[in-house]
Short mmCIF file of the C-alpha atoms (twelve columns), coordinates in Angstrom:
data_MODEL
# 
_entry.id   MODEL 
# 
loop_
_atom_site.group_PDB 
_atom_site.id 
_atom_site.type_symbol 
_atom_site.label_atom_id 
_atom_site.label_alt_id 
_atom_site.label_comp_id 
_atom_site.label_asym_id 
_atom_site.label_seq_id 
_atom_site.Cartn_x 
_atom_site.Cartn_y 
_atom_site.Cartn_z 
_atom_site.pdbx_PDB_model_num 
ATOM 1   C CA . UNK A 1   -11.541 17.024  -5.190  1 
ATOM 2   C CA . UNK A 2   -10.285 15.569  -1.934  1 
ATOM 3   C CA . UNK A 3   -8.174  17.399  0.627   1 
ATOM 4   C CA . UNK A 4   -5.175  15.187  1.429   1 
ATOM 5   C CA . UNK A 5   -4.898  16.620  4.950   1 
ATOM 6   C CA . UNK A 6   -8.432  15.371  5.590   1 
ATOM 7   C CA . UNK A 7   -7.631  11.962  4.041   1 
ATOM 8   C CA . UNK A 8   -4.503  11.636  6.210   1 
ATOM 9   C CA . UNK A 9   -6.472  12.524  9.333   1 
ATOM 10  C CA . UNK A 10  -9.151  9.929   8.583   1 
ATOM 11  C CA . UNK A 11  -6.638  7.181   7.677   1 
ATOM 12  C CA . UNK A 12  -4.688  7.703   10.896  1 
ATOM 13  C CA . UNK A 13  -7.772  7.636   13.141  1 
ATOM 14  C CA . UNK A 14  -8.797  4.406   11.387  1 
ATOM 15  C CA . UNK A 15  -5.471  2.979   12.563  1 
ATOM 16  C CA . UNK A 16  -5.462  4.300   16.139  1 
ATOM 17  C CA . UNK A 17  -9.166  4.491   16.889  1 
ATOM 18  C CA . UNK A 18  -8.461  7.631   18.913  1 
ATOM 19  C CA . UNK A 19  -8.479  11.358  18.140  1 
ATOM 20  C CA . UNK A 20  -6.057  11.983  20.980  1 
ATOM 21  C CA . UNK A 21  -3.438  9.455   19.824  1 
ATOM 22  C CA . UNK A 22  -3.723  10.492  16.176  1 
ATOM 23  C CA . UNK A 23  -3.431  14.172  17.057  1 
ATOM 24  C CA . UNK A 24  -0.235  13.456  18.989  1 
ATOM 25  C CA . UNK A 25  1.141   11.326  16.177  1 
ATOM 26  C CA . UNK A 26  0.395   13.923  13.480  1 
ATOM 27  C CA . UNK A 27  1.454   16.876  15.615  1 
ATOM 28  C CA . UNK A 28  -1.956  18.528  15.437  1 
ATOM 29  C CA . UNK A 29  -4.382  19.981  17.936  1 
ATOM 30  C CA . UNK A 30  -7.183  17.560  18.676  1 
ATOM 31  C CA . UNK A 31  -9.728  20.170  17.571  1 
ATOM 32  C CA . UNK A 32  -7.945  20.577  14.208  1 
ATOM 33  C CA . UNK A 33  -7.969  16.822  13.617  1 
ATOM 34  C CA . UNK A 34  -11.656 16.582  14.549  1 
ATOM 35  C CA . UNK A 35  -12.486 19.465  12.214  1 
ATOM 36  C CA . UNK A 36  -10.699 17.823  9.274   1 
ATOM 37  C CA . UNK A 37  -12.641 14.609  9.695   1 
ATOM 38  C CA . UNK A 38  -15.917 16.538  9.991   1 
ATOM 39  C CA . UNK A 39  -15.075 18.431  6.797   1 
ATOM 40  C CA . UNK A 40  -14.383 15.141  4.978   1 
ATOM 41  C CA . UNK A 41  -17.704 13.698  6.180   1 
ATOM 42  C CA . UNK A 42  -19.485 16.830  4.991   1 
ATOM 43  C CA . UNK A 43  -17.714 16.595  1.621   1 
ATOM 44  C CA . UNK A 44  -18.858 12.974  1.263   1 
ATOM 45  C CA . UNK A 45  -22.269 13.607  2.830   1 
ATOM 46  C CA . UNK A 46  -21.721 10.439  4.883   1 
ATOM 47  C CA . UNK A 47  -20.698 9.761   8.509   1 
ATOM 48  C CA . UNK A 48  -17.407 7.819   8.467   1 
ATOM 49  C CA . UNK A 49  -16.766 7.236   12.172  1 
ATOM 50  C CA . UNK A 50  -18.863 6.588   15.246  1 
ATOM 51  C CA . UNK A 51  -17.961 6.295   18.897  1 
ATOM 52  C CA . UNK A 52  -18.203 2.978   20.679  1 
ATOM 53  C CA . UNK A 53  -17.224 3.111   24.357  1 
ATOM 54  C CA . UNK A 54  -13.918 4.998   24.378  1 
ATOM 55  C CA . UNK A 55  -12.933 4.167   20.778  1 
ATOM 56  C CA . UNK A 56  -13.829 5.501   17.323  1 
ATOM 57  C CA . UNK A 57  -14.865 2.782   14.879  1 
ATOM 58  C CA . UNK A 58  -15.813 3.074   11.200  1 
ATOM 59  C CA . UNK A 59  -19.346 3.115   9.902   1 
ATOM 60  C CA . UNK A 60  -20.215 0.987   6.868   1 
ATOM 61  C CA . UNK A 61  -19.418 4.006   4.694   1 
ATOM 62  C CA . UNK A 62  -16.168 4.502   6.602   1 
ATOM 63  C CA . UNK A 63  -15.051 0.932   5.904   1 
ATOM 64  C CA . UNK A 64  -15.825 1.301   2.220   1 
ATOM 65  C CA . UNK A 65  -14.164 4.692   1.845   1 
ATOM 66  C CA . UNK A 66  -11.058 3.641   3.777   1 
ATOM 67  C CA . UNK A 67  -9.934  1.390   0.898   1 
ATOM 68  C CA . UNK A 68  -10.142 4.280   -1.561  1 
ATOM 69  C CA . UNK A 69  -8.530  6.634   0.944   1 
ATOM 70  C CA . UNK A 70  -5.520  4.309   1.305   1 
ATOM 71  C CA . UNK A 71  -5.119  4.040   -2.472  1 
ATOM 72  C CA . UNK A 72  -5.335  7.821   -2.930  1 
ATOM 73  C CA . UNK A 73  -2.667  8.464   -0.276  1 
ATOM 74  C CA . UNK A 74  -0.402  5.786   -1.764  1 
ATOM 75  C CA . UNK A 75  -0.761  7.262   -5.249  1 
ATOM 76  C CA . UNK A 76  0.044   10.712  -3.887  1 
ATOM 77  C CA . UNK A 77  3.176   9.389   -2.177  1 
ATOM 78  C CA . UNK A 78  4.328   7.563   -5.336  1 
ATOM 79  C CA . UNK A 79  3.767   10.633  -7.487  1 
ATOM 80  C CA . UNK A 80  5.834   12.752  -5.103  1 
ATOM 81  C CA . UNK A 81  8.650   10.182  -5.187  1 
ATOM 82  C CA . UNK A 82  8.569   10.069  -8.995  1 
ATOM 83  C CA . UNK A 83  8.687   13.852  -9.287  1 
ATOM 84  C CA . UNK A 84  11.481  14.049  -6.727  1 
ATOM 85  C CA . UNK A 85  13.530  11.562  -8.763  1 
ATOM 86  C CA . UNK A 86  13.234  13.793  -11.827 1 
ATOM 87  C CA . UNK A 87  14.791  16.657  -9.909  1 
ATOM 88  C CA . UNK A 88  17.635  14.606  -8.477  1 
ATOM 89  C CA . UNK A 89  20.657  12.706  -9.695  1 
ATOM 90  C CA . UNK A 90  20.190  8.936   -9.809  1 
ATOM 91  C CA . UNK A 91  21.069  7.651   -6.349  1 
ATOM 92  C CA . UNK A 92  20.240  5.089   -3.673  1 
ATOM 93  C CA . UNK A 93  20.795  1.406   -2.979  1 
ATOM 94  C CA . UNK A 94  20.227  -1.360  -5.495  1 
ATOM 95  C CA . UNK A 95  20.934  -5.106  -5.481  1 
ATOM 96  C CA . UNK A 96  22.156  -7.143  -8.442  1 
ATOM 97  C CA . UNK A 97  22.128  -10.934 -8.238  1 
ATOM 98  C CA . UNK A 98  24.027  -12.797 -10.952 1 
ATOM 99  C CA . UNK A 99  24.452  -16.474 -11.730 1 
ATOM 100 C CA . UNK A 100 27.881  -17.523 -10.501 1 
ATOM 101 C CA . UNK A 101 29.025  -18.526 -13.996 1 
ATOM 102 C CA . UNK A 102 28.513  -14.989 -15.297 1 
ATOM 103 C CA . UNK A 103 29.646  -12.803 -12.405 1 
ATOM 104 C CA . UNK A 104 33.395  -12.750 -13.019 1 
ATOM 105 C CA . UNK A 105 33.457  -13.559 -16.727 1 
ATOM 106 C CA . UNK A 106 30.924  -10.898 -17.696 1 
ATOM 107 C CA . UNK A 107 30.246  -8.283  -15.018 1 
ATOM 108 C CA . UNK A 108 33.490  -7.845  -13.099 1 
ATOM 109 C CA . UNK A 109 34.802  -4.975  -15.236 1 
ATOM 110 C CA . UNK A 110 31.429  -3.743  -16.514 1 
ATOM 111 C CA . UNK A 111 30.176  -2.915  -13.015 1 
ATOM 112 C CA . UNK A 112 32.973  -0.360  -12.626 1 
ATOM 113 C CA . UNK A 113 31.603  1.506   -15.651 1 
ATOM 114 C CA . UNK A 114 28.097  1.569   -14.154 1 
ATOM 115 C CA . UNK A 115 29.314  2.900   -10.814 1 
ATOM 116 C CA . UNK A 116 31.461  5.546   -12.508 1 
ATOM 117 C CA . UNK A 117 28.455  6.658   -14.536 1 
ATOM 118 C CA . UNK A 118 26.248  6.897   -11.417 1 
ATOM 119 C CA . UNK A 119 28.491  7.942   -8.502  1 
ATOM 120 C CA . UNK A 120 25.613  8.247   -6.010  1 
ATOM 121 C CA . UNK A 121 24.343  4.685   -6.517  1 
ATOM 122 C CA . UNK A 122 25.267  2.029   -3.927  1 
ATOM 123 C CA . UNK A 123 25.346  -1.410  -5.548  1 
ATOM 124 C CA . UNK A 124 25.296  -4.756  -3.708  1 
ATOM 125 C CA . UNK A 125 26.379  -7.651  -5.936  1 
ATOM 126 C CA . UNK A 126 25.441  -11.233 -4.992  1 
ATOM 127 C CA . UNK A 127 26.256  -14.436 -6.863  1 
ATOM 128 C CA . UNK A 128 23.951  -17.430 -6.682  1 
ATOM 129 C CA . UNK A 129 23.475  -20.809 -8.351  1 
ATOM 130 C CA . UNK A 130 19.725  -21.133 -7.660  1 
ATOM 131 C CA . UNK A 131 16.995  -19.102 -9.412  1 
ATOM 132 C CA . UNK A 132 15.156  -16.368 -7.478  1 
ATOM 133 C CA . UNK A 133 11.531  -16.709 -6.393  1 
ATOM 134 C CA . UNK A 134 10.867  -13.110 -5.373  1 
ATOM 135 C CA . UNK A 135 12.644  -9.766  -5.109  1 
ATOM 136 C CA . UNK A 136 11.887  -6.178  -4.181  1 
ATOM 137 C CA . UNK A 137 11.586  -3.298  -6.637  1 
ATOM 138 C CA . UNK A 138 15.250  -2.288  -6.290  1 
ATOM 139 C CA . UNK A 139 16.624  -5.726  -7.158  1 
ATOM 140 C CA . UNK A 140 17.639  -7.225  -10.496 1 
ATOM 141 C CA . UNK A 141 18.735  -10.795 -11.242 1 
ATOM 142 C CA . UNK A 142 20.567  -12.343 -14.197 1 
ATOM 143 C CA . UNK A 143 19.971  -16.092 -14.410 1 
ATOM 144 C CA . UNK A 144 21.636  -18.738 -16.595 1 
ATOM 145 C CA . UNK A 145 19.469  -21.753 -17.387 1 
ATOM 146 C CA . UNK A 146 15.771  -22.629 -17.644 1 
ATOM 147 C CA . UNK A 147 13.327  -20.479 -15.687 1 
ATOM 148 C CA . UNK A 148 9.865   -21.121 -14.288 1 
ATOM 149 C CA . UNK A 149 6.951   -18.866 -13.398 1 
ATOM 150 C CA . UNK A 150 8.074   -16.969 -10.319 1 
ATOM 151 C CA . UNK A 151 5.984   -13.800 -10.334 1 
ATOM 152 C CA . UNK A 152 8.800   -11.763 -11.912 1 
ATOM 153 C CA . UNK A 153 9.228   -10.080 -15.265 1 
ATOM 154 C CA . UNK A 154 11.437  -12.341 -17.421 1 
ATOM 155 C CA . UNK A 155 13.388  -10.783 -20.286 1 
ATOM 156 C CA . UNK A 156 15.634  -12.945 -22.459 1 
ATOM 157 C CA . UNK A 157 19.131  -11.498 -22.966 1 
ATOM 158 C CA . UNK A 158 20.545  -14.312 -25.070 1 
ATOM 159 C CA . UNK A 159 21.777  -17.916 -24.928 1 
ATOM 160 C CA . UNK A 160 25.031  -19.798 -24.272 1 
ATOM 161 C CA . UNK A 161 25.811  -22.699 -26.582 1 
ATOM 162 C CA . UNK A 162 27.666  -25.641 -25.026 1 
ATOM 163 C CA . UNK A 163 29.951  -28.502 -25.953 1 
ATOM 164 C CA . UNK A 164 31.836  -31.448 -24.461 1 
ATOM 165 C CA . UNK A 165 35.278  -30.538 -23.130 1 
ATOM 166 C CA . UNK A 166 38.290  -32.269 -21.643 1 
ATOM 167 C CA . UNK A 167 41.925  -31.429 -20.999 1 
ATOM 168 C CA . UNK A 168 44.628  -32.514 -23.475 1 
ATOM 169 C CA . UNK A 169 46.304  -34.500 -20.675 1 
ATOM 170 C CA . UNK A 170 43.113  -36.452 -19.944 1 
ATOM 171 C CA . UNK A 171 42.537  -37.230 -23.651 1 
ATOM 172 C CA . UNK A 172 46.149  -38.345 -24.058 1 
ATOM 173 C CA . UNK A 173 45.663  -40.847 -21.221 1 
ATOM 174 C CA . UNK A 174 42.075  -41.987 -21.864 1 
ATOM 175 C CA . UNK A 175 41.744  -41.495 -25.615 1 
ATOM 176 C CA . UNK A 176 39.618  -39.054 -27.616 1 
ATOM 177 C CA . UNK A 177 35.988  -40.050 -28.234 1 
ATOM 178 C CA . UNK A 178 34.771  -39.821 -31.838 1 
ATOM 179 C CA . UNK A 179 31.070  -40.357 -31.184 1 
ATOM 180 C CA . UNK A 180 28.831  -39.783 -28.129 1 
ATOM 181 C CA . UNK A 181 28.302  -43.530 -27.759 1 
ATOM 182 C CA . UNK A 182 31.959  -43.730 -26.601 1 
ATOM 183 C CA . UNK A 183 31.387  -41.322 -23.668 1 
ATOM 184 C CA . UNK A 184 30.368  -44.131 -21.308 1 
ATOM 185 C CA . UNK A 185 33.968  -45.311 -21.435 1 
ATOM 186 C CA . UNK A 186 35.118  -42.031 -19.912 1 
ATOM 187 C CA . UNK A 187 34.964  -40.290 -16.538 1 
ATOM 188 C CA . UNK A 188 32.098  -37.783 -16.385 1 
ATOM 189 C CA . UNK A 189 32.304  -34.539 -14.367 1 
ATOM 190 C CA . UNK A 190 28.835  -33.483 -13.300 1 
ATOM 191 C CA . UNK A 191 27.500  -30.026 -12.371 1 
ATOM 192 C CA . UNK A 192 24.690  -30.620 -9.836  1 
ATOM 193 C CA . UNK A 193 23.156  -33.467 -11.843 1 
ATOM 194 C CA . UNK A 194 22.439  -31.283 -14.875 1 
ATOM 195 C CA . UNK A 195 22.594  -34.301 -17.192 1 
ATOM 196 C CA . UNK A 196 21.214  -36.926 -14.795 1 
ATOM 197 C CA . UNK A 197 18.003  -37.351 -16.847 1 
ATOM 198 C CA . UNK A 198 19.874  -37.859 -20.081 1 
ATOM 199 C CA . UNK A 199 21.512  -35.402 -22.438 1 
ATOM 200 C CA . UNK A 200 20.150  -34.938 -25.953 1 
ATOM 201 C CA . UNK A 201 23.049  -34.076 -28.255 1 
ATOM 202 C CA . UNK A 202 22.514  -32.830 -31.796 1 
ATOM 203 C CA . UNK A 203 24.941  -32.787 -34.727 1 
ATOM 204 C CA . UNK A 204 24.263  -30.850 -37.967 1 
ATOM 205 C CA . UNK A 205 25.232  -33.880 -40.079 1 
ATOM 206 C CA . UNK A 206 24.777  -36.928 -37.859 1 
ATOM 207 C CA . UNK A 207 21.419  -36.178 -36.235 1 
ATOM 208 C CA . UNK A 208 20.601  -36.771 -32.558 1 
ATOM 209 C CA . UNK A 209 21.976  -38.953 -29.803 1 
ATOM 210 C CA . UNK A 210 20.747  -39.268 -26.222 1 
ATOM 211 C CA . UNK A 211 23.652  -39.701 -23.839 1 
ATOM 212 C CA . UNK A 212 22.963  -41.120 -20.372 1 
ATOM 213 C CA . UNK A 213 26.036  -40.130 -18.345 1 
ATOM 214 C CA . UNK A 214 27.619  -42.698 -16.045 1 
ATOM 215 C CA . UNK A 215 27.609  -41.980 -12.331 1 
ATOM 216 C CA . UNK A 216 30.037  -39.162 -11.700 1 
ATOM 217 C CA . UNK A 217 32.775  -39.684 -9.105  1 
ATOM 218 C CA . UNK A 218 32.996  -35.884 -8.761  1 
ATOM 219 C CA . UNK A 219 29.883  -33.709 -8.516  1 
ATOM 220 C CA . UNK A 220 30.229  -29.971 -7.911  1 
ATOM 221 C CA . UNK A 221 27.760  -27.143 -7.320  1 
ATOM 222 C CA . UNK A 222 29.706  -24.191 -8.742  1 
ATOM 223 C CA . UNK A 223 30.451  -23.543 -12.404 1 
ATOM 224 C CA . UNK A 224 34.006  -22.394 -11.642 1 
ATOM 225 C CA . UNK A 225 34.743  -25.629 -9.760  1 
ATOM 226 C CA . UNK A 226 33.255  -27.597 -12.654 1 
ATOM 227 C CA . UNK A 227 35.556  -25.949 -15.203 1 
ATOM 228 C CA . UNK A 228 38.560  -26.319 -12.898 1 
ATOM 229 C CA . UNK A 229 37.921  -30.046 -12.394 1 
ATOM 230 C CA . UNK A 230 37.792  -30.664 -16.152 1 
ATOM 231 C CA . UNK A 231 40.929  -28.582 -16.697 1 
ATOM 232 C CA . UNK A 232 42.692  -30.677 -14.006 1 
ATOM 233 C CA . UNK A 233 42.099  -33.796 -16.150 1 
ATOM 234 C CA . UNK A 234 39.374  -35.341 -13.956 1 
ATOM 235 C CA . UNK A 235 37.240  -36.250 -16.978 1 
ATOM 236 C CA . UNK A 236 34.872  -34.939 -19.644 1 
ATOM 237 C CA . UNK A 237 32.115  -32.429 -18.954 1 
ATOM 238 C CA . UNK A 238 29.628  -30.086 -20.544 1 
ATOM 239 C CA . UNK A 239 30.806  -26.451 -20.741 1 
ATOM 240 C CA . UNK A 240 29.706  -23.220 -22.342 1 
ATOM 241 C CA . UNK A 241 31.785  -22.310 -25.390 1 
ATOM 242 C CA . UNK A 242 31.770  -18.637 -24.368 1 
ATOM 243 C CA . UNK A 243 32.884  -19.302 -20.781 1 
ATOM 244 C CA . UNK A 244 35.564  -21.709 -21.995 1 
ATOM 245 C CA . UNK A 245 36.886  -19.157 -24.481 1 
ATOM 246 C CA . UNK A 246 37.088  -16.594 -21.658 1 
ATOM 247 C CA . UNK A 247 39.145  -19.032 -19.575 1 
ATOM 248 C CA . UNK A 248 41.383  -19.897 -22.519 1 
ATOM 249 C CA . UNK A 249 42.398  -16.230 -22.793 1 
ATOM 250 C CA . UNK A 250 44.185  -16.605 -19.444 1 
ATOM 251 C CA . UNK A 251 44.973  -20.356 -19.492 1 
ATOM 252 C CA . UNK A 252 45.498  -21.289 -23.156 1 
ATOM 253 C CA . UNK A 253 45.540  -24.938 -24.142 1 
ATOM 254 C CA . UNK A 254 43.921  -26.304 -20.959 1 
ATOM 255 C CA . UNK A 255 40.600  -27.333 -22.539 1 
ATOM 256 C CA . UNK A 256 39.625  -28.964 -25.838 1 
ATOM 257 C CA . UNK A 257 36.193  -29.427 -27.399 1 
ATOM 258 C CA . UNK A 258 36.569  -33.184 -27.759 1 
ATOM 259 C CA . UNK A 259 33.345  -33.882 -29.716 1 
ATOM 260 C CA . UNK A 260 33.047  -30.874 -31.980 1 
ATOM 261 C CA . UNK A 261 29.617  -30.421 -33.509 1 
ATOM 262 C CA . UNK A 262 27.728  -32.446 -30.883 1 
ATOM 263 C CA . UNK A 263 25.822  -29.972 -28.724 1 
ATOM 264 C CA . UNK A 264 22.777  -29.848 -26.420 1 
ATOM 265 C CA . UNK A 265 20.177  -27.066 -26.504 1 
ATOM 266 C CA . UNK A 266 21.786  -23.698 -25.607 1 
ATOM 267 C CA . UNK A 267 21.141  -22.321 -22.115 1 
ATOM 268 C CA . UNK A 268 18.984  -19.178 -21.923 1 
ATOM 269 C CA . UNK A 269 20.232  -16.082 -20.084 1 
ATOM 270 C CA . UNK A 270 17.362  -14.207 -18.471 1 
ATOM 271 C CA . UNK A 271 16.985  -10.809 -16.842 1 
ATOM 272 C CA . UNK A 272 14.488  -10.971 -13.947 1 
ATOM 273 C CA . UNK A 273 12.981  -7.995  -12.156 1 
ATOM 274 C CA . UNK A 274 9.791   -6.976  -10.388 1 
ATOM 275 C CA . UNK A 275 6.703   -5.928  -12.314 1 
ATOM 276 C CA . UNK A 276 5.342   -2.403  -12.069 1 
ATOM 277 C CA . UNK A 277 7.002   0.986   -11.736 1 
ATOM 278 C CA . UNK A 278 10.793  0.927   -11.704 1 
ATOM 279 C CA . UNK A 279 12.831  3.467   -9.766  1 
ATOM 280 C CA . UNK A 280 15.298  5.483   -11.812 1 
ATOM 281 C CA . UNK A 281 18.253  3.544   -10.401 1 
ATOM 282 C CA . UNK A 282 16.618  0.216   -11.298 1 
ATOM 283 C CA . UNK A 283 15.773  1.470   -14.777 1 
ATOM 284 C CA . UNK A 284 19.354  2.693   -15.209 1 
ATOM 285 C CA . UNK A 285 20.773  -0.693  -14.175 1 
ATOM 286 C CA . UNK A 286 18.416  -2.585  -16.508 1 
ATOM 287 C CA . UNK A 287 19.401  -0.385  -19.437 1 
ATOM 288 C CA . UNK A 288 23.084  -0.800  -18.578 1 
ATOM 289 C CA . UNK A 289 22.843  -4.607  -18.433 1 
ATOM 290 C CA . UNK A 290 21.061  -4.717  -21.791 1 
ATOM 291 C CA . UNK A 291 23.840  -2.624  -23.315 1 
ATOM 292 C CA . UNK A 292 26.505  -5.015  -22.007 1 
ATOM 293 C CA . UNK A 293 25.192  -8.222  -23.631 1 
ATOM 294 C CA . UNK A 294 28.079  -9.829  -25.589 1 
ATOM 295 C CA . UNK A 295 27.481  -10.486 -29.283 1 
ATOM 296 C CA . UNK A 296 28.038  -14.294 -28.953 1 
ATOM 297 C CA . UNK A 297 25.027  -14.519 -26.618 1 
ATOM 298 C CA . UNK A 298 22.787  -13.074 -29.314 1 
ATOM 299 C CA . UNK A 299 24.402  -15.216 -31.997 1 
ATOM 300 C CA . UNK A 300 23.614  -18.342 -29.966 1 
ATOM 301 C CA . UNK A 301 20.025  -17.108 -29.505 1 
ATOM 302 C CA . UNK A 302 19.590  -16.884 -33.275 1 
ATOM 303 C CA . UNK A 303 20.285  -20.633 -33.619 1 
ATOM 304 C CA . UNK A 304 17.732  -21.708 -30.969 1 
# 
């Protein structure tokens, strides 16, 4: 069994190369620090340090043991943190990043419930329209759309089915399409080129059709701007049924599914977070987000 005071003494001298500096840093007498290292060497039956000029440098055994020493001290620190969390109320800072399309429509009111449940948690909420590539252990991200390997745990929450929408005023002026092959006669509102490589539409009775959208006179990079542009009669665009229904609750009659039944593959909704041990506040947020998944997301997932 190792003495952690001895391990700490050795690890610090490995960093400073000096008994004097390490003793000052650790608040110990130099003789006490020297004795702890001697006791560790005796325990291991190996010399760990040797003097070169005015500096202490590791022996071959010292270099080898230092790796294990660092791991042991880190494990001890993590175990103390974990035990401390069990004794305390969930608290601390945490960051939640959410795709812009979901932030207001899904989380705006739900976040209040999370904060009320955990009054000592400080939450920072960011919206973004690009997928994350890395994040620290106290961060969680909810992404809408395809994901790639990014070194993060990826947990599917559900899917959003989509359809082709326009405003009644636009359809009254430009006519209502009855088949996807008529879409080229209409203005197309694009969201960051999401359909620039062609859009495969599927109908339960009429099969598949690949639509190659015409060049869009209006391209936007935010989902809210995309929906607004279609509602303002700028043209036809691809929207989530769930997001459109949410908007219709406040602005009824502004949007119509103009080619009912023709739909592309639903968009996945993914929960991303770091691998490894989760702090209690991160675990609490993950569990809360899972509990808040709307039923239509899971219904759409069942059809994928």
